[in-house]
C-alpha positions as CSV (number, residue, x, y, z in Angstrom):
1,X,-18.2,7.2,9.6
2,X,-18.2,3.4,8.7
3,X,-21.2,1.3,9.4
4,X,-19.2,-1.5,11.0
5,X,-21.1,-4.9,11.5
6,X,-21.1,-6.6,14.7
7,X,-19.4,-9.5,13.8
8,X,-16.6,-6.9,11.4
9,X,-16.4,-4.6,14.7
10,X,-15.2,-8.2,16.2
11,X,-12.4,-8.5,14.2
12,X,-11.4,-4.7,13.9
13,X,-11.2,-4.6,17.1
14,X,-8.7,-7.0,17.7
15,X,-6.7,-5.6,15.7
16,X,-5.6,-2.7,17.1
17,X,-1.8,-1.9,15.9
18,X,-0.8,-1.4,13.0
19,X,1.6,-4.7,13.5
20,X,-1.9,-6.9,14.0
21,X,-3.0,-4.6,11.0
22,X,-0.1,-6.3,9.3
23,X,-0.2,-9.3,10.1
24,X,-3.9,-9.8,9.0
25,X,-3.4,-8.9,5.8
26,X,-0.4,-11.2,5.5
27,X,-2.4,-13.6,6.4
28,X,-5.6,-12.5,3.5
29,X,-4.2,-14.1,0.3
30,X,-3.0,-12.0,-2.2
31,X,-5.1,-11.2,-5.5
32,X,-2.9,-11.7,-8.7
33,X,-3.3,-8.6,-10.9
34,X,-4.7,-10.4,-14.3
35,X,-7.7,-9.7,-16.8
36,X,-10.5,-9.6,-13.9
37,X,-9.4,-6.9,-12.0
38,X,-11.2,-5.6,-8.8
39,X,-11.4,-3.0,-6.7
40,X,-12.4,-4.1,-3.4
41,X,-14.1,-2.4,-0.2
42,X,-12.4,-2.4,3.4
43,X,-15.4,-4.1,3.7
44,X,-15.7,-6.8,0.9
45,X,-11.9,-7.1,1.6
46,X,-12.7,-8.8,5.1
47,X,-15.7,-11.3,3.5
48,X,-13.7,-12.1,0.9
49,X,-10.6,-12.4,2.6
50,X,-8.1,-11.2,-0.4
51,X,-6.4,-8.4,-1.3
52,X,-4.1,-6.9,-3.8
53,X,-1.7,-3.7,-2.9
54,X,-4.3,-0.8,-3.3
55,X,-7.2,-3.2,-1.4
56,X,-4.8,-3.9,1.4
57,X,-3.6,0.1,1.8
58,X,-7.8,0.9,1.7
59,X,-8.2,-1.5,4.3
60,X,-5.3,-0.8,6.2
61,X,-6.1,2.7,6.2
62,X,-10.0,2.3,7.0
63,X,-9.2,-0.4,10.2
64,X,-6.0,2.2,12.0
65,X,-9.1,4.9,11.5
66,X,-11.4,2.5,13.5
67,X,-8.6,2.8,15.9
68,X,-8.2,6.3,15.7
69,X,-5.6,7.2,12.9
70,X,-6.5,9.3,10.4
71,X,-7.1,7.3,7.0
72,X,-4.4,7.8,5.2
73,X,-2.6,6.2,2.0
74,X,0.3,6.9,-0.4
75,X,1.1,6.0,-4.1
76,X,4.6,5.5,-5.0
77,X,5.1,6.0,-8.6
78,X,7.4,3.6,-11.2
79,X,8.5,4.0,-14.6
80,X,6.0,2.9,-17.8
81,X,7.3,-0.3,-17.3
82,X,7.1,-1.1,-13.6
83,X,4.0,-1.1,-11.6
84,X,2.9,1.5,-8.6
85,X,2.4,0.9,-5.6
86,X,0.1,2.0,-2.8
87,X,0.9,2.4,1.0
88,X,-1.2,2.9,4.2
89,X,1.1,5.8,6.3
90,X,0.4,5.9,10.2
91,X,2.2,8.3,12.4
92,X,3.5,7.2,16.4
93,X,5.7,9.9,18.5
94,X,6.0,12.0,15.5
95,X,7.6,9.4,13.3
96,X,6.0,7.2,9.7
97,X,5.5,4.3,9.2
98,X,4.1,2.4,6.7
99,X,1.3,-1.0,5.9
100,X,1.5,-2.6,3.1
101,X,0.2,-5.5,1.2
102,X,2.2,-7.3,-1.6
103,X,3.0,-11.0,-2.8
104,X,6.6,-10.8,-2.4
105,X,9.3,-10.6,0.1
106,X,9.7,-7.0,-0.1
107,X,7.9,-3.7,-0.6
108,X,6.9,-4.4,2.9
109,X,5.7,-3.1,6.5
110,X,7.7,0.1,7.8
111,X,8.6,0.8,11.2
112,X,7.3,4.0,12.3
113,X,10.8,5.2,13.2
114,X,10.6,7.8,9.9
115,X,10.8,11.1,10.5
116,X,9.0,12.8,7.2
117,X,7.3,11.1,4.3
118,X,9.9,11.3,1.9
119,X,12.7,9.6,4.2
120,X,9.8,6.6,4.3
121,X,8.8,6.4,0.8
122,X,12.7,6.5,0.3
123,X,13.4,3.2,2.0
124,X,11.5,1.9,-0.9
125,X,13.7,2.6,-3.6
126,X,16.8,0.0,-3.2
127,X,14.6,-3.1,-3.5
128,X,12.1,-1.3,-6.0
129,X,12.9,-2.5,-9.6
130,X,12.0,-5.1,-12.0
131,X,13.1,-8.9,-12.0
132,X,13.4,-8.7,-15.6
133,X,16.4,-6.8,-16.1
134,X,17.2,-5.7,-12.0
135,X,16.8,-1.2,-13.2
136,X,15.3,0.5,-9.9
137,X,11.7,1.4,-10.8
138,X,10.5,4.0,-7.5
139,X,10.0,7.5,-9.7
140,X,8.0,9.3,-7.1
141,X,5.5,9.6,-4.3
142,X,2.6,11.3,-3.8
143,X,1.4,13.6,-0.4
144,X,-1.1,11.3,2.4
145,X,-4.0,11.4,0.8
146,X,-6.9,11.6,3.7
147,X,-9.4,8.7,2.6
148,X,-12.2,10.6,4.8
149,X,-12.6,13.2,1.9
150,X,-14.7,9.9,0.3
151,X,-16.8,9.5,3.6
152,X,-20.1,10.9,1.3
153,X,-19.5,7.3,-0.8
154,X,-18.7,5.0,2.1
155,X,-15.2,4.0,0.8
156,X,-15.0,1.7,3.6
157,X,-18.4,-0.4,3.6
158,X,-19.3,0.0,0.1
159,X,-20.9,-2.8,-1.7
160,X,-19.6,-1.9,-4.8
161,X,-16.4,-0.9,-6.3
162,X,-14.6,1.3,-5.3
163,X,-12.4,2.6,-8.3
164,X,-13.0,6.5,-7.7
165,X,-9.9,6.4,-5.1
166,X,-7.3,4.7,-7.7
167,X,-8.9,7.1,-10.1
168,X,-8.1,10.6,-7.9
169,X,-4.4,9.0,-6.9
170,X,-3.9,9.3,-10.7
171,X,-5.0,12.6,-10.5
172,X,-2.8,14.9,-8.3
173,X,0.4,16.2,-8.0
174,X,3.8,13.5,-6.9
175,X,6.8,14.3,-6.2
176,X,9.7,13.4,-8.0
177,X,12.6,12.0,-6.2
178,X,15.3,11.6,-8.9
179,X,16.3,14.2,-11.3
180,X,18.0,13.0,-14.4
181,X,21.3,12.8,-13.9
182,X,20.6,10.9,-10.7
183,X,18.6,8.4,-12.9
184,X,21.1,8.0,-15.9
185,X,24.2,6.9,-12.8
186,X,21.6,4.1,-11.3
187,X,23.7,0.5,-10.4
188,X,20.7,-2.4,-11.7
189,X,20.2,-4.7,-8.7
190,X,22.6,-7.5,-7.3
191,X,21.5,-11.0,-9.4
192,X,21.1,-12.6,-5.7
193,X,19.0,-9.4,-4.2
194,X,16.5,-10.2,-7.6
195,X,17.1,-13.9,-6.0
196,X,15.4,-12.4,-3.6
197,X,11.9,-11.2,-5.4
198,X,11.1,-14.3,-6.0
199,X,10.1,-15.0,-3.2
200,X,6.5,-14.8,-3.4
201,X,3.6,-15.6,-0.3
202,X,0.8,-17.1,-2.5
203,X,0.9,-19.0,-5.3
204,X,-1.3,-18.6,-8.2
């Protein structure tokens, strides 16, 4: 298990529900993906007070674990023209919910009201499109990955980058959500929907 410092534990104890974890994540600066990539551990996210989606999902998973949940993440895959997205997932009363770090007004928190992982994933489908051409791009998802499999590498408190986790996500099976005929019939998002995705929480 992770060896959190006393000061770190004080913060984590306050994040006692998925909703509180999401609120805390929203307050962290979104690190815009660019040339200087990082893959910070949850400890470094807490220290630097910034994260991109992968880092946010791992941080959320670590805090959920601190409060007795399994540290689960799911990889959402897109077309080659778009970017994948990673979320932290949890169950309450047998229903699935998700915590998500994003800079846009979509692809965010999901209440624990979904009966299956696929149902949860599909709640992101209509929001998941390119701003440039408004084409919907969500194509598949992984099963929930339990990050405790990386405990020997101290993924929660590492002072070094933890690239081995996103690299692992690239190696595991993903379930497709559409067949070819469904993809061919997809309607592009409305212009007003595209305008909504231009709303961002953090400016560069």
